[in-house]
C-alpha positions as MATLAB code, in Angstrom:
seq = 'MKFTDGYWQLRPGVEALRPKQVVDVEAGPDTLTVHASTAPLRTRGDTLNRPTVSVTFSSPLDGVIGVRVVHHAGGAPARPAFELARRPVDVKTVLPEDAGEPVATFTSGALTARIATEGPWSVEFVQDGRVLTSSGARSIGVVRDAEGRDFVHEQLALGVREHVYGLGERFGAFAKNGQAVDIWNADGGTSSEQAYKNVPFYVSDAGYGVFVDHPGHVAFEVGSEAVSATQFSVAGQELQYYLVGGPTPKDVLRRYTALTGRPARVPLWSYGLWLSTSFTTSYDEATVLSFVDGMAERGLPLSVFHFDCFWMRAFHWTDLVWDPATFPDPEGLLRRLHERDLRVCVWINPYLAQRSRLFAEGRERGYLVRRADGSVWQTDQWQAGMGLVDFTNPEAAAWFAEHLRALLRQGVDAFKTDFGERIPTDVVWHDGSDPERMHNHYAQLYNGTVFRLLEEERGRGEAVLFARAATAGGQQFPVHWGGDCESTFAAMAESLRGGLSLAASGFGYWSHDIGGFEGTPDPTVFKRWTAFGLLSSHSRLHGSSSYRVPWLFDEEAVDVTRRFTELKLRLMPYLAQAGRVAHEEGLPVMRPMFLEFPDEPGTADVATQYLLGDALLVAPVLSADGTVDVYVPSGTWTSLLDGSTLEGPRWHRQEHGVDSLPLLVRPGTVLPVGRRADRPDRDLAQDLVLRLFRLPDGHSSTTRVPGPDGTGGATFTVTRRGDRVRVEAEGARGWAVALGTGPELATSPDGAPLELSLPAGGDPAPA';
ca = [
      78.283   96.529   89.753;
      76.669   96.837   86.643;
      73.024   98.353   86.081;
      72.855   98.363   82.227;
      71.557   96.064   79.791;
      73.899   96.639   76.956;
      74.575  100.593   76.378;
      71.310  101.614   75.808;
      68.992   99.659   78.249;
      69.022   99.624   81.961;
      68.485   96.197   83.345;
      64.951   94.933   84.457;
      63.705   96.654   87.647;
      66.246   99.229   87.799;
      65.750  103.086   87.735;
      68.211  105.794   87.016;
      68.207  109.270   87.437;
      70.880  111.447   85.591;
      71.532  115.398   85.536;
      70.231  116.916   82.279;
      69.838  120.412   82.709;
      71.848  122.388   85.056;
      69.477  124.709   86.865;
      72.177  127.116   88.596;
      75.383  127.415   89.696;
      76.593  128.531   93.379;
      80.056  129.493   94.338;
      81.273  129.401   98.256;
      84.302  130.662   99.285;
      85.889  127.679   98.280;
      83.404  125.353   96.364;
      81.049  125.341   93.455;
      78.117  123.822   93.333;
      76.262  123.176   90.294;
      72.519  122.054   90.550;
      70.859  120.003   88.028;
      67.684  118.618   86.946;
      66.774  115.053   85.926;
      64.919  116.231   83.120;
      64.368  118.997   80.859;
      62.535  122.469   82.419;
      60.376  123.954   79.670;
      57.685  125.146   82.036;
      57.292  125.993   85.979;
      55.278  123.061   86.103;
      58.304  120.711   85.116;
      59.935  121.527   88.755;
      57.350  119.909   90.183;
      57.884  116.120   91.290;
      61.257  116.566   89.451;
      64.157  115.133   91.447;
      67.504  117.042   90.983;
      71.302  116.001   91.279;
      73.936  118.500   92.918;
      77.474  118.155   92.491;
      79.697  120.082   94.587;
      83.299  120.597   93.265;
      86.156  121.504   96.201;
      89.866  120.859   96.544;
      91.620  119.432   99.873;
      95.123  119.913   98.506;
      96.657  121.647   95.319;
      96.030  120.037   92.046;
      93.433  117.646   93.898;
      89.728  118.323   92.944;
      86.918  116.925   95.113;
      83.453  115.857   93.686;
      80.585  115.291   95.692;
      77.422  113.797   93.965;
      74.262  114.000   95.883;
      70.564  113.217   95.353;
      68.933  113.548   99.460;
      71.375  115.340  101.494;
      69.445  114.487  104.869;
      71.347  111.090  105.700;
      73.150  111.035  109.058;
      77.143  111.286  109.045;
      78.207  107.620  108.417;
      80.950  106.219  110.318;
      83.827  105.342  109.844;
      85.556  107.724  107.474;
      89.120  107.908  105.871;
      91.309  110.212  107.866;
      92.429  112.465  104.951;
      94.993  115.551  105.163;
      93.442  118.758  103.966;
      95.450  121.887  103.184;
      94.549  125.500  102.529;
      94.173  125.731   98.607;
      93.791  128.871   96.674;
      90.952  127.649   94.126;
      89.648  129.580   91.630;
      85.904  130.063   90.384;
      84.535  131.257   87.483;
      80.455  131.639   86.648;
      78.849  131.671   83.486;
      78.149  135.189   83.581;
      82.133  135.854   84.244;
      83.152  133.487   81.455;
      81.498  134.979   78.557;
      80.310  131.314   78.033;
      78.160  128.867   79.196;
      80.680  126.931   81.393;
      81.558  127.272   85.002;
      85.299  126.576   86.087;
      86.781  125.428   89.396;
      90.325  125.261   89.419;
      92.952  123.896   92.155;
      96.599  124.540   90.824;
      97.166  123.293   87.116;
      93.543  120.974   87.361;
      90.617  122.278   86.326;
      86.918  121.248   86.435;
      85.207  122.442   83.192;
      81.628  122.334   83.676;
      79.115  122.777   80.600;
      75.794  125.000   82.090;
      73.865  124.520   78.625;
      73.161  121.442   76.850;
      73.662  117.563   77.926;
      75.853  117.223   81.154;
      79.307  117.344   80.782;
      82.603  117.797   83.070;
      85.861  117.873   81.463;
      88.827  117.478   83.748;
      92.057  119.823   82.474;
      95.538  120.076   83.214;
      97.877  122.221   81.237;
      95.260  122.341   78.286;
      94.957  118.808   77.939;
      91.808  116.939   78.874;
      92.576  114.391   81.162;
      89.288  112.455   81.514;
      85.382  113.644   81.734;
      82.027  112.776   83.037;
      79.462  112.848   80.453;
      75.691  112.870   79.698;
      75.104  109.030   81.076;
      78.017  109.349   83.354;
      76.350  110.094   86.693;
      73.559  107.870   88.005;
      71.439  107.795   90.854;
      70.143  104.347   90.864;
      67.038  102.441   92.588;
      67.618   98.373   91.698;
      65.193   95.868   91.421;
      65.369   94.702   95.166;
      64.786   98.579   96.178;
      68.344   99.530   96.975;
      69.626  103.008   96.160;
      73.259  103.600   94.615;
      74.928  106.408   93.153;
      77.538  105.934   90.403;
      80.336  107.830   88.257;
      81.648  107.038   84.931;
      85.106  108.910   83.543;
      86.167  108.599   80.206;
      88.942  106.519   79.239;
      90.928  107.613   76.226;
      92.349  105.350   73.570;
      95.193  103.250   74.763;
      94.311  104.457   78.208;
      95.224  102.303   80.969;
      94.245  101.652   84.567;
      95.866  100.646   87.453;
      95.779   99.838   91.081;
      92.804   99.310   93.304;
      94.425   97.747   95.973;
      96.285   94.455   95.879;
      95.185   92.517   92.675;
      96.412   89.346   91.486;
      94.902   89.512   87.857;
      95.824   91.109   85.026;
      97.923   93.942   85.775;
      96.215   96.952   83.959;
      92.556   96.758   85.090;
      91.079   97.713   81.914;
      87.835   94.908   81.220;
      88.032   94.040   84.873;
      84.972   94.284   87.196;
      86.711   95.003   91.047;
      84.677   94.818   94.204;
      86.435   96.992   97.193;
      86.108   93.983   99.887;
      88.776   92.662  101.931;
      88.664   88.797  101.888;
      90.781   85.921  102.681;
      90.819   84.599   99.825;
      94.813   83.638   98.512;
      96.865   84.848   95.555;
      94.756   82.785   92.933;
      91.258   84.696   92.468;
      89.707   88.130   91.959;
      89.585   88.805   95.855;
      92.285   90.411   97.675;
      93.533   91.107  101.328;
      94.387   94.819  100.343;
      91.663   96.983   98.326;
      91.557  100.459   97.885;
      89.598  102.583   96.110;
      92.162  104.380   93.866;
      93.138  103.657   90.144;
      95.980  105.547   88.958;
      95.873  106.267   84.882;
      98.801  106.254   82.579;
      96.699  109.435   81.159;
      98.311  111.181   84.364;
      95.477  111.113   86.476;
      93.871  109.199   89.642;
      90.665  108.978   90.988;
      90.105  108.052   94.801;
      86.406  107.002   95.754;
      86.176  108.445   99.750;
      84.203  105.597  100.561;
      85.660  102.756  103.211;
      83.276  100.069  102.600;
      81.853   98.497   99.537;
      83.065  100.262   96.097;
      82.258   98.451   93.015;
      84.695   99.290   89.872;
      83.693   98.638   86.450;
      86.797   99.592   84.360;
      85.822   99.328   80.726;
      83.648   96.496   81.726;
      80.225   98.076   81.851;
      80.516  100.993   79.290;
      84.094   99.721   77.565;
      85.386  103.444   76.771;
      85.042  104.643   80.682;
      85.472  103.647   84.576;
      82.253  103.621   86.738;
      82.320  103.647   90.208;
      79.564  103.426   92.320;
      78.369  103.147   95.945;
      75.152  102.412   98.254;
      73.276  105.564   98.942;
      72.419  108.913   98.130;
      75.750  110.133   97.927;
      78.954  109.913   95.995;
      82.385  111.280   97.209;
      85.457  111.064   94.670;
      88.659  113.046   94.322;
      90.334  113.754   90.793;
      93.823  113.977   91.452;
      96.089  115.768   88.529;
      99.850  114.404   87.515;
     100.716  115.346   84.785;
     102.728  111.960   85.376;
     101.777  108.814   87.400;
     104.739  109.373   89.996;
     102.839  113.048   90.402;
      99.383  111.320   91.146;
     101.319  109.147   93.636;
     102.784  111.925   95.122;
      99.636  113.894   95.671;
      97.347  110.865   96.165;
      99.695  109.865   99.481;
      99.835  113.689  100.458;
      95.992  112.855  101.047;
      95.802  109.808  102.453;
      99.274  109.479  104.669;
     102.702  108.886  103.275;
     104.626  105.816  104.259;
     106.332  105.520  107.644;
     110.010  105.249  107.839;
     111.122  101.774  108.588;
     113.999  100.415  110.400;
     117.355   99.632  108.009;
     117.530   96.142  109.979;
     114.090   95.621  108.584;
     115.774   95.517  104.946;
     117.851   91.974  105.971;
     116.129   88.858  105.610;
     113.615   87.304  108.233;
     113.176   83.609  108.755;
     110.308   82.078  110.024;
     109.290   78.925  111.670;
     106.613   78.661  109.300;
     102.828   78.141  110.203;
     101.958   74.248  111.402;
     105.611   72.837  111.321;
     106.903   71.221  114.407;
     109.392   73.970  116.358;
     110.618   74.257  119.547;
     113.553   76.470  121.291;
     116.378   73.529  120.060;
     114.254   73.925  116.358;
     114.717   77.881  116.343;
     118.357   77.625  117.473;
     119.225   75.032  115.179;
     117.629   76.971  112.007;
     119.572   80.302  113.457;
     122.542   78.656  113.921;
     122.375   76.833  110.549;
     122.388   79.956  108.738;
     125.350   81.368  110.446;
     127.506   78.519  109.555;
     126.775   78.564  106.229;
     127.566   82.166  105.949;
     123.909   83.398  105.338;
     123.332   86.591  106.924;
     120.148   86.585  109.187;
     118.139   90.016  110.548;
     115.303   88.766  111.828;
     113.776   85.634  113.327;
     109.790   85.340  113.093;
     107.385   82.978  115.719;
     104.510   82.034  113.431;
     101.408   81.277  114.972;
     102.057   77.910  117.314;
     104.350   80.450  119.484;
     101.174   80.439  121.453;
      99.292   77.367  122.565;
      96.759   75.571  120.040;
      92.756   76.593  120.769;
      94.074   79.918  122.585;
      95.056   82.416  119.719;
      95.231   85.161  120.784;
      96.049   84.908  124.024;
      99.692   86.618  123.399;
     101.154   83.805  126.004;
     104.238   81.563  125.266;
     103.290   78.102  124.905;
     105.037   76.412  127.829;
     105.460   73.110  126.385;
     107.501   74.415  123.702;
     108.768   77.537  124.776;
     109.525   77.224  128.499;
     111.864   80.041  129.250;
     110.543   82.977  126.427;
     112.907   85.682  128.125;
     115.977   83.758  127.881;
     115.002   82.523  124.188;
     114.650   86.379  123.005;
     117.766   87.184  124.951;
     119.668   84.317  123.299;
     118.296   85.406  119.912;
     119.173   89.017  120.589;
     122.945   87.893  121.237;
     123.130   86.514  118.187;
     121.984   89.739  116.742;
     118.863   88.967  115.668;
     115.790   91.229  115.842;
     112.635   89.127  117.008;
     109.315   88.876  115.302;
     105.479   87.048  116.503;
     102.380   86.640  114.841;
      99.220   87.907  116.154;
      95.810   88.181  115.015;
      92.698   90.520  116.162;
      90.663   87.127  116.914;
      90.413   85.908  120.398;
      89.608   82.497  120.882;
      87.211   81.339  123.708;
      89.773   79.538  125.364;
      91.841   82.800  124.930;
      92.666   84.649  128.609;
      91.561   87.569  126.566;
      88.215   86.407  125.399;
      86.993   86.275  129.080;
      88.322   89.701  129.919;
      87.399   91.302  126.914;
      83.433   90.209  127.101;
      83.124   91.340  130.611;
      84.774   94.560  130.143;
      82.680   95.095  126.364;
      85.820   95.321  124.417;
      84.472   92.547  121.817;
      82.118   93.189  118.569;
      78.591   92.354  119.763;
      75.354   91.572  117.412;
      72.115   93.644  118.082;
      71.251   91.608  120.915;
      73.891   92.572  122.855;
      75.789   89.094  122.761;
      79.346   88.600  121.650;
      79.703   88.061  117.830;
      81.585   84.426  117.903;
      82.577   81.784  115.187;
      84.003   78.898  114.895;
      86.177   79.978  111.813;
      89.728   79.543  112.383;
      89.825   79.662  116.105;
      86.820   77.792  118.286;
      84.601   80.126  119.593;
      86.563   83.301  118.438;
      85.363   86.774  118.983;
      86.912   89.869  117.802;
      88.264   93.190  118.969;
      86.297   96.259  118.944;
      88.992   98.529  117.612;
      86.273  101.527  117.783;
      86.312  101.476  121.382;
      89.656  103.467  122.545;
      89.558  101.620  126.172;
      89.593   98.148  123.898;
      92.279   99.461  121.872;
      94.150  100.492  124.892;
      93.726   97.090  126.511;
      94.890   95.200  123.355;
      97.916   97.219  123.027;
      99.231   97.036  127.144;
      99.054   93.241  126.390;
     101.721   93.777  123.286;
     103.261   96.136  125.334;
     104.186   93.260  127.636;
     105.759   91.229  124.656;
     107.950   94.266  123.684;
     109.095   94.592  127.114;
     109.844   90.875  126.847;
     112.164   91.464  124.073;
     110.100   91.110  120.817;
     110.821   93.881  118.585;
     107.870   93.257  115.446;
     104.381   92.013  115.295;
     103.013   90.063  112.377;
      99.881   91.667  112.035;
      97.909   88.627  110.468;
      94.439   88.985  109.063;
      91.623   91.336  109.905;
      89.611   90.628  106.293;
      86.753   88.411  108.088;
      85.040   91.301  109.537;
      81.512   90.447  109.676;
      78.706   93.056  108.851;
      75.708   91.634  111.050;
      77.081   93.322  113.996;
      77.087   96.341  116.098;
      80.228   98.621  116.825;
      81.464  100.433  119.906;
      80.908  103.447  118.283;
      78.090  103.192  115.934;
      79.839  102.604  112.887;
      78.234  101.468  109.789;
      78.974   97.862  109.648;
      79.719   97.836  105.796;
      81.788  100.639  105.891;
      83.539   99.188  109.142;
      84.373   95.553  107.101;
      87.227   97.416  104.973;
      88.533   99.895  107.238;
      89.287   97.274  110.559;
      92.414   96.772  108.879;
      93.301  100.542  109.533;
      92.021  100.613  113.133;
      93.737   96.903  114.016;
      97.055   97.795  112.005;
      97.586  101.475  113.349;
      96.793  100.710  116.759;
      99.391   97.888  116.892;
     101.876  100.391  114.507;
     101.763  103.210  117.270;
     102.207  100.939  119.757;
     105.631   99.798  118.348;
     106.455  103.655  117.881;
     105.782  104.210  121.808;
     108.150  101.522  122.513;
     110.682  101.510  119.805;
     110.460  105.300  118.775;
     109.436  106.517  115.233;
     111.720  105.323  112.587;
     112.021  101.750  114.581;
     108.572  100.546  114.040;
     107.642   97.718  111.444;
     104.794   95.406  110.706;
     104.340   92.707  108.319;
     100.860   92.961  107.938;
      98.647   91.758  105.416;
      94.798   93.285  105.401;
      94.935   97.116  104.443;
      92.834   99.595  102.973;
      93.388  103.152  101.774;
      95.964  105.006  104.105;
      97.331  101.558  105.256;
     100.458  102.634  103.550;
     101.603  104.545  106.569;
     101.547  101.369  108.757;
     104.425   99.300  106.831;
     105.492   96.647  105.640;
     102.611   94.505  104.066;
     103.024   90.987  102.746;
     101.137   89.556   99.661;
      99.579   86.253  101.703;
      99.034   83.016  100.725;
     100.209   81.677   97.520;
     100.939   78.352   96.098;
     104.835   77.600   95.376;
     104.585   77.368   91.848;
     106.044   79.737   89.028;
     102.316   80.865   88.579;
     101.962   81.493   91.961;
     104.804   83.814   92.290;
     104.031   85.715   89.116;
     100.492   86.388   90.608;
     102.349   87.697   93.795;
     104.535   90.109   91.861;
     101.125   91.058   89.904;
      99.551   91.597   93.429;
     102.684   93.737   94.627;
     103.098   95.924   91.568;
      99.038   96.801   91.609;
      99.749   97.583   95.798;
     102.427   99.739   94.632;
     100.320  101.757   92.012;
      97.663  102.259   94.981;
     100.291  104.332   97.278;
     101.922  101.512   99.280;
     105.703  101.999   99.666;
     106.978   98.351  100.438;
     106.001   95.331  100.154;
     107.164   91.467  100.489;
     106.122   87.883  100.151;
     106.800   84.328  101.235;
     109.951   83.351   99.648;
     109.019   80.190   97.960;
     105.313   80.517   98.346;
     103.461   79.509  101.144;
     100.789   76.494  100.509;
     103.033   72.967   99.918;
     106.752   73.025   99.206;
     108.109   74.226   96.480;
     110.765   71.755   94.237;
     114.405   73.352   94.503;
     113.953   75.024   91.169;
     111.202   77.244   91.967;
     112.862   78.049   95.690;
     116.076   79.326   94.230;
     114.073   81.240   91.697;
     111.779   82.820   94.359;
     114.794   83.372   96.763;
     116.219   85.920   93.780;
     113.189   87.517   93.585;
     112.428   87.773   97.140;
     116.084   89.518   97.766;
     115.429   92.242   95.385;
     112.196   93.039   96.892;
     111.809   95.827   99.394;
     111.424   93.422  102.250;
     112.425   89.402  102.411;
     110.964   86.686  103.925;
     111.625   82.849  104.106;
     107.997   81.590  105.122;
     105.853   78.400  104.530;
     102.891   76.607  105.618;
     103.446   72.970  106.220;
     107.197   72.826  105.315;
     110.052   74.790  106.594;
     111.973   77.165  104.394;
     115.688   77.031  105.823;
     117.611   76.725  102.384;
     119.697   73.630  103.044;
     116.547   71.429  103.240;
     115.976   72.131   99.262;
     120.015   71.404   98.259;
     123.364   72.634   98.700;
     122.999   74.974   95.536;
     119.834   76.891   97.341;
     122.705   77.356  100.044;
     124.693   79.337   97.727;
     121.680   81.236   95.886;
     120.328   82.492   99.055;
     123.865   83.597  100.260;
     124.389   85.131   97.061;
     121.322   86.970   96.946;
     121.149   88.297  100.630;
     124.563   89.359  100.125;
     123.615   91.270   97.365;
     120.993   93.003   98.976;
     123.131   94.014  101.893;
     125.544   95.611   99.717;
     122.930   97.433   97.901;
     121.413   98.991  101.076;
     123.188  103.046  100.672;
     120.530  102.306   97.294;
     117.429  100.611   98.987;
     117.565  102.635  102.359;
     117.413  106.153   99.922;
     114.252  104.347   97.804;
     112.865  104.038  101.420;
     113.195  107.488  101.621;
     111.760  108.672   98.831;
     108.728  106.412   99.847;
     108.731  107.789  103.154;
     109.411  111.697  101.929;
     107.196  111.218   98.580;
     105.284  108.539   98.528;
     106.781  106.696   95.504;
     107.344  103.007   96.119;
     110.736  101.232   96.546;
     109.009   98.305   93.760;
     107.707  100.367   90.874;
     105.771   99.234   87.934;
     107.429   99.695   84.931;
     104.841  102.216   83.792;
     105.158  104.228   86.747;
     108.966  105.360   85.526;
     108.420  105.025   81.809;
     104.729  106.017   81.186;
     105.630  107.617   77.710;
     106.778  104.576   76.634;
     103.714  102.137   75.230;
     105.846   99.081   75.780;
     105.649   99.221   79.297;
     102.053   99.459   79.728;
     100.985   96.403   80.656;
     104.554   94.877   81.763;
     103.916   93.184   85.230;
     106.638   90.372   85.194;
     109.202   93.018   86.185;
     109.642   96.017   88.401;
     111.975   98.992   88.959;
     113.754   98.831   92.290;
     114.075  102.289   92.928;
     114.237  104.223   89.985;
     117.375  102.718   88.551;
     117.486   98.992   88.993;
     115.416   97.044   86.511;
     114.305   93.487   88.026;
     113.114   90.645   86.154;
     112.487   87.689   88.370;
     112.764   84.160   86.140;
     109.181   82.565   86.321;
     110.317   79.346   84.588;
     111.819   76.028   85.219;
     114.210   76.276   82.171;
     115.542   79.519   82.952;
     113.978   81.179   79.752;
     112.855   84.956   80.891;
     111.786   87.800   78.557;
     112.719   91.251   79.741;
     111.250   94.838   78.279;
     114.572   97.146   78.220;
     113.210  100.667   78.037;
     115.081  103.186   75.747;
     118.528  103.264   76.132;
     122.101  100.933   77.063;
     121.120   99.050   80.209;
     123.974   97.083   81.820;
     123.749   94.337   83.796;
     124.598   94.553   87.427;
     125.688   91.186   87.768;
     127.949   90.420   84.640;
     128.637   93.806   82.714;
     126.815   92.974   79.728;
     124.337   95.593   78.179;
     121.372   95.513   76.416;
     119.786   97.977   74.221;
     115.849   99.274   74.077;
     113.042  100.010   73.384;
     112.620   96.287   72.622;
     112.244   93.009   74.117;
     114.873   90.663   75.056;
     115.002   86.861   75.737;
     117.532   85.455   77.659;
     118.603   82.300   79.571;
     119.968   82.592   82.943;
     120.897   79.916   85.838;
     119.952   79.636   89.168;
     122.330   82.283   90.339;
     121.289   85.035   87.986;
     118.515   86.827   86.284;
     118.069   90.174   84.354;
     119.064   92.707   86.904;
     119.904   95.722   84.665;
     121.361   99.693   85.555;
     119.421  102.269   84.146;
     122.056  104.883   82.000;
     122.983  107.658   83.712;
     122.757  106.079   86.868;
     125.186  106.450   90.189;
     124.789  103.698   92.019;
     125.821  103.521   95.716;
     126.647  100.274   96.540;
     128.181   99.524  100.441;
     131.557   96.907  100.640;
     129.990   95.059  103.417;
     127.522   92.467  103.084;
     127.434   91.432  106.660;
     124.309   93.330  107.877;
     121.716   96.133  106.696;
     121.663   97.984  109.711;
     125.090   99.772  109.423;
     126.747  103.580  108.899;
     125.482  103.361  105.030;
     127.452  106.700  103.873;
     130.757  105.156  104.829;
     133.119  102.792  103.391;
     130.870  102.389   99.804;
     131.661  102.679   96.214;
     130.073  104.871   93.787;
     129.444  102.947   90.338;
     129.140  105.252   87.516;
     126.628  103.947   84.655;
     126.754  105.620   81.391;
     126.692  109.348   82.284;
     125.836  111.479   79.350;
     127.791  114.549   78.560;
     125.951  117.365   80.841;
     125.049  115.316   83.422;
     124.497  116.538   86.912;
     123.008  114.399   89.770;
     122.614  114.657   93.545;
     122.647  110.748   95.424;
     121.686  110.682   98.585;
     122.711  107.957  100.880;
     121.034  107.899  104.453;
     123.074  107.434  107.744;
     122.519  105.212  110.342;
     119.006  105.710  111.478;
     117.748  106.531  107.985;
     118.248  109.890  107.979;
     121.131  112.357  107.633;
     124.029  110.735  105.862;
     125.751  111.599  102.725;
     125.645  113.469   99.661;
     127.282  113.447   96.490;
     127.403  115.384   93.411;
     128.562  114.165   90.221;
     128.527  116.433   87.039;
     130.249  115.772   83.416;
     131.389  118.504   80.991;
     132.888  116.620   78.078;
     135.558  114.627   78.939;
     135.755  115.179   82.745;
     133.601  113.486   85.507;
     134.031  115.307   88.887;
     132.592  113.860   92.156;
     132.116  115.847   95.094;
     130.645  114.593   99.144;
     129.305  116.164  101.701;
     129.145  114.074  104.865;
     131.094  110.902  103.872;
     134.395  109.238  103.983;
     136.099  106.134  102.762;
     134.657  106.076   99.590;
     135.554  105.227   95.848;
     134.439  105.397   92.176;
     134.122  102.452   89.700;
     132.734  102.822   86.004;
     130.048  100.566   85.744;
     130.630   97.288   87.063;
     134.065   97.272   87.080;
     136.978   97.616   89.526;
     137.413  100.690   91.740;
     139.414  103.189   89.929;
     139.502  105.940   92.299;
     139.582  106.411   96.193;
     138.803  109.275   98.555;
     139.743  108.330  102.014;
     139.062  111.739  103.511;
     136.315  113.089  101.367;
     138.068  115.067   98.988;
     136.557  115.679   95.471;
     138.053  113.235   92.414;
     138.265  113.967   89.057;
     138.204  111.588   86.426;
     138.679  111.646   82.914;
     136.805  109.838   79.948;
     138.472  107.226   77.738;
     137.927  106.918   74.270;
     134.889  104.582   74.737;
     132.883  107.385   76.440;
     132.718  106.277   80.221;
     134.373  107.630   82.995;
     138.250  106.503   83.415;
     140.377  107.608   86.260;
     142.214  111.080   85.724;
];
């Protein structure tokens, strides 16, 4: 939200109070509060009728500093609020009289807020002697607009060549500089400034992040009001934000996800290929089984079958009852799918049509969101007369979960938690929540209810969603997919930008509709999207009005699907470890280039490629003719598909057939690859090949491969000293070593260490 007319003036009717002169500084046991007048104080009389602004510094975690800007502090506690993890922090405060200069400091870990107590308002955030960003004389504003509404804003300085990323799933330009971003969930597709997943957090390649602790509407102006600052504003009299220290963007994400929640561990089977009925297509049990059997007949490994909306009767969504006309024997169907070694996912949403059996029950028990007059809030948009489950009511959440539990006990394995963005603000919530704050936060309650049920029924590590809406903290309930996109190359690119933006917002896993959702892709789009989709953390074939089984496009599409499905399954030892890092450290499986290479300026605005894990560079082909531009960071990178090499740092232009794309291995990588390509849920630590890519002299690394349940597994230690390479393993049997993409050179069937010697070319060779 913009408040100024140019740089010097306010917009007509806007009034702003700003801290001008520090009056005093108070140190608490673990806080530092600075009180500032909003005009210079020359005499005692100047204190009369003079507003003040108080700024309190605190720390919930080591290396994170909270900043609370308050005008009037008498407001009632607001609900809902983000659930944040707070730990004891050994903070250090220094007052001006102790500093020997007009400065107060507040330090958490290596991060310090340095507040000037004389002269213009100034706060610098410093880490390791370097100023990360700052709040200046015009940065804080307590604003009343022409309509009498109150806001508080902060502006943090942007450095030269600094870039801002994140703010949730955003489909426009990847670096947010120059953009106005409203944190407000909307069902707007992937081709506009709206987003399903809005997160009031951004990360800067300057080595810090900012999280605004407000679950409702937050307006960001990223170099779009004051061009050298990022502004954020909220309605009301208070603003709470957290400055998250680095020094690297990966360190920022580690701290941010420690604060707002780490992604859960997902089951290995979820990494396999998901096939959907699609949305409005005509299907019944015969259709479903024909697709499943057709995949098997063509040698296309399938892990999950998904039933979209019309598994239920039209006009009855969501009643959680199988349509008897198309699925007369749901238990038998689920059994037959399980016999084919498939997991089953079904579509749900929190909207209850008036004809749903749950509507009347929910209305009578007070489980539906109501208007101020006590009537049930209803609309005809989406489902006729639908109401909305009130998840702020614990009884309503438990009631909804119990109906889902019945499906799990029928044999359903996962839920697609669709929608959750169209949340009204002219309603009354059971717990008295502020409707504006609840709009975005609803998705957290909805997804959390369903995810926790899955953990109860299936156990931790076996729960997985396919969710669309989210906000800060939503990463705890994976997986999320990118929403409704067109079936074009442009939509493929915008989907990728959305996924990378979400990854920069703390989300560990991400998927998208292979081939696009709206319309029917031409065969080339489908094949290119298939390669991209199967080199994503999660992979689903899904559309709107047309099926996505590959043979409906052409036989080459079948071959492409087989090739990349098998490739992904062979990469499972590597991908599962990337998932474990997402769970344990909060680093995404699909990583924007700047996250891995923040010191390479060439990566700053690259959003047409990504790192899968920390070692595989993927550049989807976004053109019909196969032309692709790929930015290669420093070093010699090796194609995993054909063994060719590319030098960086520089851009390369290539042409690829539909069965190929730039898939490059980072130099110095030990890549664990499975020999099997039939399923993702297996003992990944057994029967694999360690592929060694350009290990430098002095190399020493540890590679972990999770076990069948995603934990445990094997550990490989690889060292190079001069012309010798040694590989030691713990917890592994039947593994081999290969150089790059070449053939296996040495095998250790019993887990004994292997010694390799180097050829003249410099890469390891068998002893």
